[in-house]
C-alpha positions as CSV (number, residue, x, y, z in Angstrom):
1,M,-1.7,-23.8,18.2
2,D,-5.8,-25.8,17.0
3,K,-6.4,-28.7,14.8
4,G,-6.0,-26.3,11.5
5,K,-2.4,-24.5,11.9
6,I,-0.5,-27.5,12.7
7,A,-2.6,-29.3,10.1
8,V,-1.1,-26.2,7.2
9,L,2.2,-26.5,9.1
10,I,2.4,-30.4,9.1
11,A,1.4,-29.8,4.8
12,G,3.9,-26.9,4.4
13,L,6.6,-28.7,5.8
14,T,5.6,-32.1,3.6
15,L,5.8,-29.3,0.3
16,C,9.6,-27.7,1.2
17,A,10.9,-31.0,1.6
18,M,9.9,-32.2,-1.7
19,Q,10.9,-29.4,-3.4
20,P,14.5,-28.5,-4.6
21,C,16.2,-25.1,-3.0
22,Y,19.3,-22.8,-2.9
23,G,19.4,-19.4,-1.4
24,A,20.0,-17.7,1.7
25,P,16.6,-17.6,4.0
26,A,16.3,-14.1,4.3
27,Y,14.2,-14.3,7.8
28,G,11.4,-12.4,7.2
29,T,10.2,-9.6,8.3
30,K,9.7,-10.4,12.2
31,L,12.9,-8.4,13.4
32,P,14.4,-7.6,17.2
33,D,13.6,-4.3,18.9
34,K,16.3,-1.7,20.0
35,S,18.4,-4.4,22.7
36,E,16.0,-7.2,21.5
37,L,17.6,-10.8,21.2
38,F,15.7,-13.8,19.4
39,I,18.0,-17.1,18.9
40,G,17.0,-20.2,17.3
41,G,17.4,-23.0,15.3
42,Q,17.2,-23.5,11.1
43,T,17.9,-26.1,8.6
44,H,18.7,-25.2,4.5
45,R,18.7,-27.4,2.2
46,I,20.6,-26.8,-1.3
47,F,20.2,-28.6,-4.6
48,D,21.0,-28.8,-8.3
49,R,22.4,-25.1,-7.7
50,D,23.7,-24.4,-11.3
51,L,26.9,-23.4,-12.1
52,E,28.1,-21.7,-14.7
53,D,30.3,-22.4,-18.3
54,G,29.4,-26.4,-18.2
55,H,30.6,-26.8,-13.9
56,G,27.2,-28.8,-13.4
57,E,25.6,-28.3,-10.1
58,M,26.3,-28.5,-6.5
59,S,23.7,-29.7,-3.7
60,S,25.0,-28.8,0.2
61,V,22.8,-29.5,3.5
62,Q,23.1,-27.0,6.6
63,H,22.5,-26.5,9.9
64,F,23.1,-22.8,11.9
65,L,22.2,-22.0,15.7
66,F,21.3,-18.6,14.9
67,L,20.9,-14.6,17.1
68,S,19.2,-11.9,15.5
69,Y,20.5,-8.6,17.9
70,G,18.1,-5.3,17.6
71,L,20.9,-2.8,17.6
72,T,18.2,0.6,16.9
73,D,14.2,-0.6,16.7
74,W,14.3,-0.7,13.0
75,F,18.0,-2.3,12.2
76,S,19.2,-6.4,13.2
77,L,22.5,-7.7,13.2
78,D,21.4,-12.3,12.0
79,L,24.7,-13.8,12.8
80,K,24.8,-17.8,12.8
81,G,26.9,-20.7,12.9
82,G,27.3,-25.2,12.6
83,A,27.9,-27.2,9.6
84,G,27.1,-28.0,5.8
85,D,28.8,-30.6,3.1
86,I,29.1,-29.6,-0.3
87,E,28.6,-32.4,-3.2
88,Q,29.8,-31.0,-6.2
89,Q,28.1,-32.9,-9.7
90,P,30.3,-32.3,-12.8
91,E,28.8,-32.3,-15.9
92,R,31.3,-34.9,-16.5
93,G,32.4,-37.3,-13.9
94,S,32.0,-38.6,-11.2
95,E,30.1,-36.3,-8.4
96,I,32.5,-35.6,-5.4
97,S,30.8,-35.1,-1.4
98,Y,33.3,-33.1,0.9
99,P,31.9,-34.2,4.4
100,A,30.0,-31.3,6.6
101,F,32.2,-29.3,9.0
102,V,32.8,-25.7,10.0
103,G,30.1,-22.9,8.6
104,G,27.9,-20.0,8.9
105,G,27.2,-16.6,7.9
106,Y,25.8,-13.2,9.0
107,G,23.6,-10.7,8.0
108,F,21.6,-7.3,8.2
109,R,17.9,-6.9,8.1
110,F,16.5,-2.7,8.3
111,R,12.3,-1.9,8.7
112,I,11.7,0.8,5.9
113,Y,8.0,0.4,6.1
114,D,5.7,-0.1,9.4
115,H,1.8,0.6,9.7
116,Q,0.1,-0.8,11.3
117,K,0.0,-4.9,10.3
118,A,2.0,-4.1,7.6
119,K,5.6,-4.0,7.3
120,A,9.0,-3.8,4.9
121,V,11.9,-5.0,5.5
122,F,15.2,-4.5,3.1
123,G,18.0,-7.8,3.8
124,F,21.4,-8.8,3.1
125,Q,22.3,-12.2,4.4
126,H,25.8,-14.5,3.4
127,I,26.3,-18.3,3.8
128,S,30.6,-19.4,4.7
129,I,30.7,-23.4,3.8
130,H,33.8,-24.9,4.8
131,P,33.5,-28.7,4.8
132,Y,36.2,-31.4,5.4
133,S,38.8,-31.4,2.3
134,I,39.4,-35.0,0.7
135,K,41.4,-37.2,-1.7
136,I,40.1,-38.7,-5.0
137,G,43.5,-40.8,-5.4
138,D,46.5,-38.8,-5.0
139,T,45.1,-35.8,-5.7
140,K,43.5,-33.5,-2.8
141,H,40.2,-31.7,-2.6
142,K,39.4,-28.4,-1.0
143,A,36.1,-26.7,-1.8
144,V,34.1,-23.8,0.0
145,L,30.3,-23.0,-0.8
146,D,29.4,-19.1,-0.9
147,D,26.4,-17.2,-1.0
148,W,25.2,-14.4,-0.7
149,Q,21.6,-12.7,-1.2
150,F,19.9,-9.7,-1.2
151,S,16.3,-9.3,-0.6
152,I,13.0,-7.1,-0.3
153,L,9.7,-8.3,1.6
154,G,6.6,-7.1,2.5
155,S,4.1,-8.7,5.3
156,Y,0.9,-8.1,6.8
157,D,-0.2,-9.9,9.6
158,V,-3.2,-12.4,9.5
159,G,-5.1,-13.5,12.7
160,G,-1.5,-13.6,14.9
161,W,0.5,-15.3,11.5
162,T,2.8,-13.4,9.2
163,P,2.9,-13.6,5.8
164,Y,5.6,-12.5,3.9
165,M,6.2,-12.3,0.2
166,G,9.0,-10.1,-2.1
167,M,12.4,-10.5,-4.8
168,K,15.8,-11.5,-4.2
169,W,18.8,-11.4,-5.9
170,S,21.8,-14.6,-5.1
171,R,24.5,-16.0,-5.7
172,T,26.4,-19.1,-4.8
173,D,30.2,-20.3,-5.5
174,Y,31.9,-22.9,-5.6
175,I,35.3,-22.7,-4.1
176,H,36.8,-26.1,-5.3
177,W,40.8,-26.5,-5.0
178,V,43.2,-29.4,-6.8
179,D,45.9,-29.7,-4.6
180,T,46.7,-26.5,-4.8
181,V,45.3,-24.6,-8.1
182,R,41.8,-23.0,-6.9
183,D,39.4,-21.8,-9.2
184,R,36.1,-19.8,-8.4
185,K,33.3,-21.5,-10.1
186,R,30.1,-19.0,-10.2
187,S,26.3,-19.9,-10.4
188,D,24.7,-19.4,-13.1
189,L,24.1,-15.4,-13.5
190,G,21.0,-15.4,-15.3
191,K,19.3,-17.1,-12.9
192,S,19.5,-14.6,-9.5
193,I,16.7,-12.9,-9.5
194,G,13.3,-15.2,-8.0
195,V,10.6,-14.5,-5.7
196,I,10.1,-15.2,-1.5
197,A,7.5,-16.7,-0.1
198,G,7.2,-17.4,3.6
199,M,5.6,-17.2,7.1
200,D,6.1,-17.0,10.7
201,I,3.5,-18.6,12.4
202,P,3.2,-18.8,16.8
203,L,3.7,-20.9,18.8
204,N,3.2,-19.0,21.8
205,K,4.2,-15.1,22.7
206,K,8.0,-15.7,22.9
207,I,8.4,-19.1,20.9
208,W,7.5,-19.3,17.0
209,I,8.2,-21.2,13.3
210,N,9.3,-19.4,10.4
211,V,9.0,-21.1,7.0
212,E,9.9,-20.1,3.7
213,G,9.9,-20.4,-0.1
214,Q,11.6,-19.1,-3.6
215,F,10.7,-19.8,-6.1
216,L,11.0,-18.6,-10.5
217,D,14.5,-18.9,-10.9
218,V,14.5,-21.3,-7.9
219,L,12.3,-24.0,-5.9
220,A,13.7,-22.8,-2.9
221,T,12.4,-23.8,0.9
222,A,14.4,-23.0,4.7
223,I,12.8,-23.3,8.1
224,S,13.5,-22.3,11.7
225,L,12.5,-22.1,15.1
226,N,12.8,-19.3,17.4
227,F,12.8,-17.6,20.7
228,H,12.3,-14.1,21.7
229,F,13.9,-12.2,24.6
């Protein structure tokens, strides 16, 4: 990478780190061809996801190893596994912090347009986080985060870089047990439609960085390092 690309990358990552985010990453428009494999590592952080009906907010930090496998030249399966935590802040009362434990996700993408340097992709992604349970006094608290996202993205290659934009619908639920009583607290459905913008930045022919942001309904970011096999 030349100095100009490095400067842009550092500036972009700095901006990402300063912004609140939520919504499952959409991966972009780069898909493996049939029988090809992409693997990598991804960090996803959620700040202040609003919950409906006055249930407050939740946040989460998640780290994954992931793979994308080309079932055909236009359809890929996406899988990930790792760990994440949950913090939930009710409108009244103290924040509850659940230490990081197992998490994972799955999804798919298929290419709906491909002509020269232009591409369009539809995708679905789901993430589930299962942190450690905690006790507050004599009461046991258990939590699960469920995150769904549908997206449609378009990209155009520019000088080896691949910027992309699109629309998405997302929902994130906080499933909460107090002892044995279970309650699903949904995210604010009035804030589910947004815009995605991102970029694939090549390091060489087989390795690239993906940086992604989400806007309008939220300010969201994700970053991953990817390898092509």
